[in-house]
mmCIF file of the N, C-alpha and C atoms, coordinates in Angstrom:
data_MODEL
# 
_entry.id   MODEL 
# 
loop_
_atom_site.group_PDB 
_atom_site.id 
_atom_site.type_symbol 
_atom_site.label_atom_id 
_atom_site.label_alt_id 
_atom_site.label_comp_id 
_atom_site.label_asym_id 
_atom_site.label_entity_id 
_atom_site.label_seq_id 
_atom_site.pdbx_PDB_ins_code 
_atom_site.Cartn_x 
_atom_site.Cartn_y 
_atom_site.Cartn_z 
_atom_site.occupancy 
_atom_site.B_iso_or_equiv 
_atom_site.pdbx_formal_charge 
_atom_site.auth_seq_id 
_atom_site.auth_comp_id 
_atom_site.auth_asym_id 
_atom_site.auth_atom_id 
_atom_site.pdbx_PDB_model_num 
ATOM 1   N N  . MET A 1 1  ? 0.823  -1.190 0.000   1.00 0.00 ? 1  MET A N  1 
ATOM 2   C CA . MET A 1 1  ? 0.000  0.000  0.000   1.00 0.00 ? 1  MET A CA 1 
ATOM 3   C C  . MET A 1 1  ? 0.873  1.263  0.000   1.00 0.00 ? 1  MET A C  1 
ATOM 4   N N  . PHE A 1 2  ? 1.961  1.232  0.751   1.00 0.00 ? 2  PHE A N  1 
ATOM 5   C CA . PHE A 1 2  ? 2.852  2.375  0.823   1.00 0.00 ? 2  PHE A CA 1 
ATOM 6   C C  . PHE A 1 2  ? 3.464  2.674  -0.549  1.00 0.00 ? 2  PHE A C  1 
ATOM 7   N N  . GLU A 1 3  ? 3.860  1.624  -1.276  1.00 0.00 ? 3  GLU A N  1 
ATOM 8   C CA . GLU A 1 3  ? 4.463  1.803  -2.589  1.00 0.00 ? 3  GLU A CA 1 
ATOM 9   C C  . GLU A 1 3  ? 3.459  2.418  -3.565  1.00 0.00 ? 3  GLU A C  1 
ATOM 10  N N  . TYR A 1 4  ? 2.207  2.012  -3.472  1.00 0.00 ? 4  TYR A N  1 
ATOM 11  C CA . TYR A 1 4  ? 1.171  2.553  -4.337  1.00 0.00 ? 4  TYR A CA 1 
ATOM 12  C C  . TYR A 1 4  ? 0.992  4.055  -4.076  1.00 0.00 ? 4  TYR A C  1 
ATOM 13  N N  . GLU A 1 5  ? 0.963  4.459  -2.822  1.00 0.00 ? 5  GLU A N  1 
ATOM 14  C CA . GLU A 1 5  ? 0.814  5.870  -2.483  1.00 0.00 ? 5  GLU A CA 1 
ATOM 15  C C  . GLU A 1 5  ? 2.025  6.679  -2.946  1.00 0.00 ? 5  GLU A C  1 
ATOM 16  N N  . MET A 1 6  ? 3.211  6.106  -2.802  1.00 0.00 ? 6  MET A N  1 
ATOM 17  C CA . MET A 1 6  ? 4.411  6.791  -3.272  1.00 0.00 ? 6  MET A CA 1 
ATOM 18  C C  . MET A 1 6  ? 4.362  6.980  -4.791  1.00 0.00 ? 6  MET A C  1 
ATOM 19  N N  . GLN A 1 7  ? 3.884  5.956  -5.490  1.00 0.00 ? 7  GLN A N  1 
ATOM 20  C CA . GLN A 1 7  ? 3.764  6.059  -6.943  1.00 0.00 ? 7  GLN A CA 1 
ATOM 21  C C  . GLN A 1 7  ? 2.735  7.122  -7.332  1.00 0.00 ? 7  GLN A C  1 
ATOM 22  N N  . GLN A 1 8  ? 1.659  7.204  -6.608  1.00 0.00 ? 8  GLN A N  1 
ATOM 23  C CA . GLN A 1 8  ? 0.633  8.214  -6.872  1.00 0.00 ? 8  GLN A CA 1 
ATOM 24  C C  . GLN A 1 8  ? 1.199  9.614  -6.650  1.00 0.00 ? 8  GLN A C  1 
ATOM 25  N N  . LEU A 1 9  ? 1.962  9.796  -5.582  1.00 0.00 ? 9  LEU A N  1 
ATOM 26  C CA . LEU A 1 9  ? 2.582  11.086 -5.312  1.00 0.00 ? 9  LEU A CA 1 
ATOM 27  C C  . LEU A 1 9  ? 3.580  11.460 -6.414  1.00 0.00 ? 9  LEU A C  1 
ATOM 28  N N  . ARG A 1 10 ? 4.356  10.478 -6.828  1.00 0.00 ? 10 ARG A N  1 
ATOM 29  C CA . ARG A 1 10 ? 5.340  10.713 -7.887  1.00 0.00 ? 10 ARG A CA 1 
ATOM 30  C C  . ARG A 1 10 ? 4.647  11.093 -9.193  1.00 0.00 ? 10 ARG A C  1 
ATOM 31  N N  . THR A 1 11 ? 3.574  10.400 -9.514  1.00 0.00 ? 11 THR A N  1 
ATOM 32  C CA . THR A 1 11 ? 2.831  10.702 -10.737 1.00 0.00 ? 11 THR A CA 1 
ATOM 33  C C  . THR A 1 11 ? 2.256  12.110 -10.682 1.00 0.00 ? 11 THR A C  1 
ATOM 34  N N  . ALA A 1 12 ? 1.693  12.480 -9.559  1.00 0.00 ? 12 ALA A N  1 
ATOM 35  C CA . ALA A 1 12 ? 1.124  13.820 -9.408  1.00 0.00 ? 12 ALA A CA 1 
ATOM 36  C C  . ALA A 1 12 ? 2.211  14.882 -9.527  1.00 0.00 ? 12 ALA A C  1 
ATOM 37  N N  . ASP A 1 13 ? 3.373  14.617 -8.953  1.00 0.00 ? 13 ASP A N  1 
ATOM 38  C CA . ASP A 1 13 ? 4.479  15.563 -9.033  1.00 0.00 ? 13 ASP A CA 1 
ATOM 39  C C  . ASP A 1 13 ? 4.954  15.720 -10.475 1.00 0.00 ? 13 ASP A C  1 
ATOM 40  N N  . LEU A 1 14 ? 5.071  14.615 -11.202 1.00 0.00 ? 14 LEU A N  1 
ATOM 41  C CA . LEU A 1 14 ? 5.492  14.693 -12.593 1.00 0.00 ? 14 LEU A CA 1 
ATOM 42  C C  . LEU A 1 14 ? 4.484  15.456 -13.443 1.00 0.00 ? 14 LEU A C  1 
ATOM 43  N N  . MET A 1 15 ? 3.210  15.283 -13.152 1.00 0.00 ? 15 MET A N  1 
ATOM 44  C CA . MET A 1 15 ? 2.183  16.000 -13.905 1.00 0.00 ? 15 MET A CA 1 
ATOM 45  C C  . MET A 1 15 ? 2.248  17.497 -13.618 1.00 0.00 ? 15 MET A C  1 
ATOM 46  N N  . ARG A 1 16 ? 2.499  17.864 -12.359 1.00 0.00 ? 16 ARG A N  1 
ATOM 47  C CA . ARG A 1 16 ? 2.645  19.283 -12.018 1.00 0.00 ? 16 ARG A CA 1 
ATOM 48  C C  . ARG A 1 16 ? 3.850  19.888 -12.717 1.00 0.00 ? 16 ARG A C  1 
ATOM 49  N N  . ARG A 1 17 ? 4.952  19.157 -12.742 1.00 0.00 ? 17 ARG A N  1 
ATOM 50  C CA . ARG A 1 17 ? 6.157  19.664 -13.407 1.00 0.00 ? 17 ARG A CA 1 
ATOM 51  C C  . ARG A 1 17 ? 5.931  19.835 -14.906 1.00 0.00 ? 17 ARG A C  1 
ATOM 52  N N  . ALA A 1 18 ? 5.286  18.860 -15.513 1.00 0.00 ? 18 ALA A N  1 
ATOM 53  C CA . ALA A 1 18 ? 5.019  18.936 -16.946 1.00 0.00 ? 18 ALA A CA 1 
ATOM 54  C C  . ALA A 1 18 ? 4.108  20.118 -17.263 1.00 0.00 ? 18 ALA A C  1 
ATOM 55  N N  . ASP A 1 19 ? 3.111  20.341 -16.426 1.00 0.00 ? 19 ASP A N  1 
ATOM 56  C CA . ASP A 1 19 ? 2.206  21.469 -16.627 1.00 0.00 ? 19 ASP A CA 1 
ATOM 57  C C  . ASP A 1 19 ? 2.958  22.785 -16.494 1.00 0.00 ? 19 ASP A C  1 
ATOM 58  N N  . HIS A 1 20 ? 3.833  22.875 -15.511 1.00 0.00 ? 20 HIS A N  1 
ATOM 59  C CA . HIS A 1 20 ? 4.619  24.092 -15.310 1.00 0.00 ? 20 HIS A CA 1 
ATOM 60  C C  . HIS A 1 20 ? 5.527  24.355 -16.511 1.00 0.00 ? 20 HIS A C  1 
ATOM 61  N N  . GLU A 1 21 ? 6.211  23.327 -16.992 1.00 0.00 ? 21 GLU A N  1 
ATOM 62  C CA . GLU A 1 21 ? 7.098  23.491 -18.139 1.00 0.00 ? 21 GLU A CA 1 
ATOM 63  C C  . GLU A 1 21 ? 6.321  23.885 -19.386 1.00 0.00 ? 21 GLU A C  1 
ATOM 64  N N  . ARG A 1 22 ? 5.127  23.337 -19.554 1.00 0.00 ? 22 ARG A N  1 
ATOM 65  C CA . ARG A 1 22 ? 4.288  23.696 -20.697 1.00 0.00 ? 22 ARG A CA 1 
ATOM 66  C C  . ARG A 1 22 ? 3.904  25.170 -20.624 1.00 0.00 ? 22 ARG A C  1 
ATOM 67  N N  . ARG A 1 23 ? 3.541  25.639 -19.438 1.00 0.00 ? 23 ARG A N  1 
ATOM 68  C CA . ARG A 1 23 ? 3.183  27.051 -19.272 1.00 0.00 ? 23 ARG A CA 1 
ATOM 69  C C  . ARG A 1 23 ? 4.367  27.962 -19.556 1.00 0.00 ? 23 ARG A C  1 
ATOM 70  N N  . VAL A 1 24 ? 5.560  27.552 -19.118 1.00 0.00 ? 24 VAL A N  1 
ATOM 71  C CA . VAL A 1 24 ? 6.763  28.349 -19.377 1.00 0.00 ? 24 VAL A CA 1 
ATOM 72  C C  . VAL A 1 24 ? 7.010  28.439 -20.875 1.00 0.00 ? 24 VAL A C  1 
ATOM 73  N N  . ARG A 1 25 ? 6.882  27.316 -21.588 1.00 0.00 ? 25 ARG A N  1 
ATOM 74  C CA . ARG A 1 25 ? 7.082  27.326 -23.040 1.00 0.00 ? 25 ARG A CA 1 
ATOM 75  C C  . ARG A 1 25 ? 6.066  28.226 -23.731 1.00 0.00 ? 25 ARG A C  1 
ATOM 76  N N  . GLU A 1 26 ? 4.806  28.148 -23.313 1.00 0.00 ? 26 GLU A N  1 
ATOM 77  C CA . GLU A 1 26 ? 3.770  28.989 -23.915 1.00 0.00 ? 26 GLU A CA 1 
ATOM 78  C C  . GLU A 1 26 ? 4.045  30.465 -23.671 1.00 0.00 ? 26 GLU A C  1 
ATOM 79  N N  . THR A 1 27 ? 4.480  30.799 -22.458 1.00 0.00 ? 27 THR A N  1 
ATOM 80  C CA . THR A 1 27 ? 4.787  32.190 -22.134 1.00 0.00 ? 27 THR A CA 1 
ATOM 81  C C  . THR A 1 27 ? 5.958  32.692 -22.973 1.00 0.00 ? 27 THR A C  1 
ATOM 82  N N  . THR A 1 28 ? 6.986  31.870 -23.091 1.00 0.00 ? 28 THR A N  1 
ATOM 83  C CA . THR A 1 28 ? 8.153  32.249 -23.887 1.00 0.00 ? 28 THR A CA 1 
ATOM 84  C C  . THR A 1 28 ? 7.757  32.453 -25.342 1.00 0.00 ? 28 THR A C  1 
ATOM 85  N N  . ARG A 1 29 ? 6.943  31.548 -25.874 1.00 0.00 ? 29 ARG A N  1 
ATOM 86  C CA . ARG A 1 29 ? 6.485  31.661 -27.252 1.00 0.00 ? 29 ARG A CA 1 
ATOM 87  C C  . ARG A 1 29 ? 5.685  32.946 -27.463 1.00 0.00 ? 29 ARG A C  1 
ATOM 88  N N  . ALA A 1 30 ? 4.822  33.273 -26.500 1.00 0.00 ? 30 ALA A N  1 
ATOM 89  C CA . ALA A 1 30 ? 4.005  34.481 -26.606 1.00 0.00 ? 30 ALA A CA 1 
ATOM 90  C C  . ALA A 1 30 ? 4.874  35.733 -26.557 1.00 0.00 ? 30 ALA A C  1 
ATOM 91  N N  . ARG A 1 31 ? 5.882  35.737 -25.693 1.00 0.00 ? 31 ARG A N  1 
ATOM 92  C CA . ARG A 1 31 ? 6.781  36.899 -25.609 1.00 0.00 ? 31 ARG A CA 1 
ATOM 93  C C  . ARG A 1 31 ? 7.558  37.086 -26.898 1.00 0.00 ? 31 ARG A C  1 
ATOM 94  N N  . ARG A 1 32 ? 8.056  35.992 -27.466 1.00 0.00 ? 32 ARG A N  1 
ATOM 95  C CA . ARG A 1 32 ? 8.794  36.099 -28.720 1.00 0.00 ? 32 ARG A CA 1 
ATOM 96  C C  . ARG A 1 32 ? 7.898  36.609 -29.839 1.00 0.00 ? 32 ARG A C  1 
ATOM 97  N N  . ALA A 1 33 ? 6.666  36.114 -29.891 1.00 0.00 ? 33 ALA A N  1 
ATOM 98  C CA . ALA A 1 33 ? 5.737  36.572 -30.919 1.00 0.00 ? 33 ALA A CA 1 
ATOM 99  C C  . ALA A 1 33 ? 5.436  38.054 -30.752 1.00 0.00 ? 33 ALA A C  1 
ATOM 100 N N  . ALA A 1 34 ? 5.265  38.508 -29.531 1.00 0.00 ? 34 ALA A N  1 
ATOM 101 C CA . ALA A 1 34 ? 5.010  39.928 -29.284 1.00 0.00 ? 34 ALA A CA 1 
ATOM 102 C C  . ALA A 1 34 ? 6.220  40.758 -29.690 1.00 0.00 ? 34 ALA A C  1 
ATOM 103 N N  . GLY A 1 35 ? 7.409  40.259 -29.434 1.00 0.00 ? 35 GLY A N  1 
ATOM 104 C CA . GLY A 1 35 ? 8.620  40.967 -29.829 1.00 0.00 ? 35 GLY A CA 1 
ATOM 105 C C  . GLY A 1 35 ? 8.745  41.063 -31.341 1.00 0.00 ? 35 GLY A C  1 
ATOM 106 N N  . ARG A 1 36 ? 8.411  39.977 -32.047 1.00 0.00 ? 36 ARG A N  1 
ATOM 107 C CA . ARG A 1 36 ? 8.459  40.007 -33.507 1.00 0.00 ? 36 ARG A CA 1 
ATOM 108 C C  . ARG A 1 36 ? 7.448  40.999 -34.066 1.00 0.00 ? 36 ARG A C  1 
ATOM 109 N N  . GLU A 1 37 ? 6.261  41.059 -33.470 1.00 0.00 ? 37 GLU A N  1 
ATOM 110 C CA . GLU A 1 37 ? 5.252  42.006 -33.931 1.00 0.00 ? 37 GLU A CA 1 
ATOM 111 C C  . GLU A 1 37 ? 5.711  43.443 -33.696 1.00 0.00 ? 37 GLU A C  1 
ATOM 112 N N  . ALA A 1 38 ? 6.387  43.681 -32.586 1.00 0.00 ? 38 ALA A N  1 
ATOM 113 C CA . ALA A 1 38 ? 6.878  45.026 -32.296 1.00 0.00 ? 38 ALA A CA 1 
ATOM 114 C C  . ALA A 1 38 ? 7.965  45.428 -33.286 1.00 0.00 ? 38 ALA A C  1 
ATOM 115 N N  . VAL A 1 39 ? 8.806  44.483 -33.671 1.00 0.00 ? 39 VAL A N  1 
ATOM 116 C CA . VAL A 1 39 ? 9.889  44.779 -34.604 1.00 0.00 ? 39 VAL A CA 1 
ATOM 117 C C  . VAL A 1 39 ? 9.326  45.062 -35.992 1.00 0.00 ? 39 VAL A C  1 
ATOM 118 N N  . GLN A 1 40 ? 8.263  44.389 -36.367 1.00 0.00 ? 40 GLN A N  1 
ATOM 119 C CA . GLN A 1 40 ? 7.686  44.603 -37.686 1.00 0.00 ? 40 GLN A CA 1 
ATOM 120 C C  . GLN A 1 40 ? 7.153  46.019 -37.839 1.00 0.00 ? 40 GLN A C  1 
ATOM 121 N N  . GLY A 1 41 ? 6.772  46.645 -36.754 1.00 0.00 ? 41 GLY A N  1 
ATOM 122 C CA . GLY A 1 41 ? 6.271  48.006 -36.813 1.00 0.00 ? 41 GLY A CA 1 
ATOM 123 C C  . GLY A 1 41 ? 7.359  49.034 -37.052 1.00 0.00 ? 41 GLY A C  1 
ATOM 124 N N  . THR A 1 42 ? 8.613  48.682 -36.777 1.00 0.00 ? 42 THR A N  1 
ATOM 125 C CA . THR A 1 42 ? 9.719  49.629 -36.977 1.00 0.00 ? 42 THR A CA 1 
ATOM 126 C C  . THR A 1 42 ? 10.207 49.540 -38.417 1.00 0.00 ? 42 THR A C  1 
ATOM 127 N N  . ALA A 1 43 ? 11.079 50.434 -38.771 1.00 0.00 ? 43 ALA A N  1 
ATOM 128 C CA . ALA A 1 43 ? 11.637 50.432 -40.124 1.00 0.00 ? 43 ALA A CA 1 
ATOM 129 C C  . ALA A 1 43 ? 12.711 49.353 -40.205 1.00 0.00 ? 43 ALA A C  1 
ATOM 130 N N  . GLU A 1 44 ? 12.328 48.201 -40.671 1.00 0.00 ? 44 GLU A N  1 
ATOM 131 C CA . GLU A 1 44 ? 13.245 47.072 -40.692 1.00 0.00 ? 44 GLU A CA 1 
ATOM 132 C C  . GLU A 1 44 ? 14.351 47.261 -41.730 1.00 0.00 ? 44 GLU A C  1 
ATOM 133 N N  . HIS A 1 45 ? 14.041 47.925 -42.833 1.00 0.00 ? 45 HIS A N  1 
ATOM 134 C CA . HIS A 1 45 ? 15.056 48.078 -43.865 1.00 0.00 ? 45 HIS A CA 1 
ATOM 135 C C  . HIS A 1 45 ? 16.212 48.939 -43.392 1.00 0.00 ? 45 HIS A C  1 
ATOM 136 N N  . GLU A 1 46 ? 15.995 49.836 -42.467 1.00 0.00 ? 46 GLU A N  1 
ATOM 137 C CA . GLU A 1 46 ? 17.078 50.680 -41.965 1.00 0.00 ? 46 GLU A CA 1 
ATOM 138 C C  . GLU A 1 46 ? 18.071 49.893 -41.125 1.00 0.00 ? 46 GLU A C  1 
ATOM 139 N N  . SER A 1 47 ? 17.603 48.871 -40.438 1.00 0.00 ? 47 SER A N  1 
ATOM 140 C CA . SER A 1 47 ? 18.506 48.124 -39.578 1.00 0.00 ? 47 SER A CA 1 
ATOM 141 C C  . SER A 1 47 ? 19.498 47.298 -40.385 1.00 0.00 ? 47 SER A C  1 
ATOM 142 N N  . HIS A 1 48 ? 19.158 46.998 -41.651 1.00 0.00 ? 48 HIS A N  1 
ATOM 143 C CA . HIS A 1 48 ? 20.047 46.184 -42.472 1.00 0.00 ? 48 HIS A CA 1 
ATOM 144 C C  . HIS A 1 48 ? 20.807 47.011 -43.497 1.00 0.00 ? 48 HIS A C  1 
ATOM 145 N N  . SER A 1 49 ? 20.676 48.300 -43.416 1.00 0.00 ? 49 SER A N  1 
ATOM 146 C CA . SER A 1 49 ? 21.341 49.181 -44.361 1.00 0.00 ? 49 SER A CA 1 
ATOM 147 C C  . SER A 1 49 ? 22.821 49.274 -44.023 1.00 0.00 ? 49 SER A C  1 
ATOM 148 N N  . ARG A 1 50 ? 23.666 49.389 -45.036 1.00 0.00 ? 50 ARG A N  1 
ATOM 149 C CA . ARG A 1 50 ? 25.108 49.488 -44.817 1.00 0.00 ? 50 ARG A CA 1 
ATOM 150 C C  . ARG A 1 50 ? 25.581 50.937 -44.846 1.00 0.00 ? 50 ARG A C  1 
ATOM 151 N N  . ARG A 1 51 ? 24.712 51.879 -45.103 1.00 0.00 ? 51 ARG A N  1 
ATOM 152 C CA . ARG A 1 51 ? 25.130 53.267 -45.235 1.00 0.00 ? 51 ARG A CA 1 
ATOM 153 C C  . ARG A 1 51 ? 25.765 53.812 -43.962 1.00 0.00 ? 51 ARG A C  1 
ATOM 154 N N  . PHE A 1 52 ? 25.237 53.490 -42.830 1.00 0.00 ? 52 PHE A N  1 
ATOM 155 C CA . PHE A 1 52 ? 25.692 54.084 -41.585 1.00 0.00 ? 52 PHE A CA 1 
ATOM 156 C C  . PHE A 1 52 ? 26.679 53.194 -40.838 1.00 0.00 ? 52 PHE A C  1 
ATOM 157 N N  . ARG A 1 53 ? 27.122 52.148 -41.482 1.00 0.00 ? 53 ARG A N  1 
ATOM 158 C CA . ARG A 1 53 ? 28.018 51.205 -40.835 1.00 0.00 ? 53 ARG A CA 1 
ATOM 159 C C  . ARG A 1 53 ? 29.444 51.741 -40.842 1.00 0.00 ? 53 ARG A C  1 
ATOM 160 N N  . ARG A 1 54 ? 30.138 51.582 -39.737 1.00 0.00 ? 54 ARG A N  1 
ATOM 161 C CA . ARG A 1 54 ? 31.527 52.015 -39.661 1.00 0.00 ? 54 ARG A CA 1 
ATOM 162 C C  . ARG A 1 54 ? 32.400 51.088 -40.469 1.00 0.00 ? 54 ARG A C  1 
ATOM 163 N N  . ARG A 1 55 ? 33.474 51.622 -40.993 1.00 0.00 ? 55 ARG A N  1 
ATOM 164 C CA . ARG A 1 55 ? 34.405 50.799 -41.771 1.00 0.00 ? 55 ARG A CA 1 
ATOM 165 C C  . ARG A 1 55 ? 35.199 49.899 -40.817 1.00 0.00 ? 55 ARG A C  1 
ATOM 166 N N  . ARG A 1 56 ? 35.495 48.733 -41.295 1.00 0.00 ? 56 ARG A N  1 
ATOM 167 C CA . ARG A 1 56 ? 36.234 47.783 -40.478 1.00 0.00 ? 56 ARG A CA 1 
ATOM 168 C C  . ARG A 1 56 ? 37.700 48.198 -40.363 1.00 0.00 ? 56 ARG A C  1 
ATOM 169 N N  . PHE A 1 57 ? 38.292 48.684 -41.453 1.00 0.00 ? 57 PHE A N  1 
ATOM 170 C CA . PHE A 1 57 ? 39.689 49.089 -41.459 1.00 0.00 ? 57 PHE A CA 1 
ATOM 171 C C  . PHE A 1 57 ? 39.761 50.576 -41.795 1.00 0.00 ? 57 PHE A C  1 
ATOM 172 N N  . THR A 1 58 ? 40.780 51.233 -41.302 1.00 0.00 ? 58 THR A N  1 
ATOM 173 C CA . THR A 1 58 ? 40.967 52.650 -41.630 1.00 0.00 ? 58 THR A CA 1 
ATOM 174 C C  . THR A 1 58 ? 41.479 52.768 -43.061 1.00 0.00 ? 58 THR A C  1 
ATOM 175 N N  . ARG A 1 59 ? 41.223 53.905 -43.666 1.00 0.00 ? 59 ARG A N  1 
ATOM 176 C CA . ARG A 1 59 ? 41.676 54.126 -45.034 1.00 0.00 ? 59 ARG A CA 1 
ATOM 177 C C  . ARG A 1 59 ? 43.183 54.395 -45.071 1.00 0.00 ? 59 ARG A C  1 
ATOM 178 N N  . ALA A 1 60 ? 43.788 53.931 -46.115 1.00 0.00 ? 60 ALA A N  1 
ATOM 179 C CA . ALA A 1 60 ? 45.222 54.168 -46.286 1.00 0.00 ? 60 ALA A CA 1 
ATOM 180 C C  . ALA A 1 60 ? 45.430 55.607 -46.734 1.00 0.00 ? 60 ALA A C  1 
ATOM 181 N N  . ALA A 1 61 ? 46.537 56.190 -46.338 1.00 0.00 ? 61 ALA A N  1 
ATOM 182 C CA . ALA A 1 61 ? 46.816 57.584 -46.686 1.00 0.00 ? 61 ALA A CA 1 
ATOM 183 C C  . ALA A 1 61 ? 47.208 57.787 -48.112 1.00 0.00 ? 61 ALA A C  1 
# 
């Protein structure tokens, strides 16, 4: 009887952990989606433009 109760407790604990991990994944997914939506509202083409990029090497004299 003791082993059965221990197994029941273990099963309940595993289910709680799985539920918690699922919620964390859903929250992370929602945050990333919100971040992507926020980025789409900005001028994305400007972030990939090379006009304002600093030169890697200095110019020779």
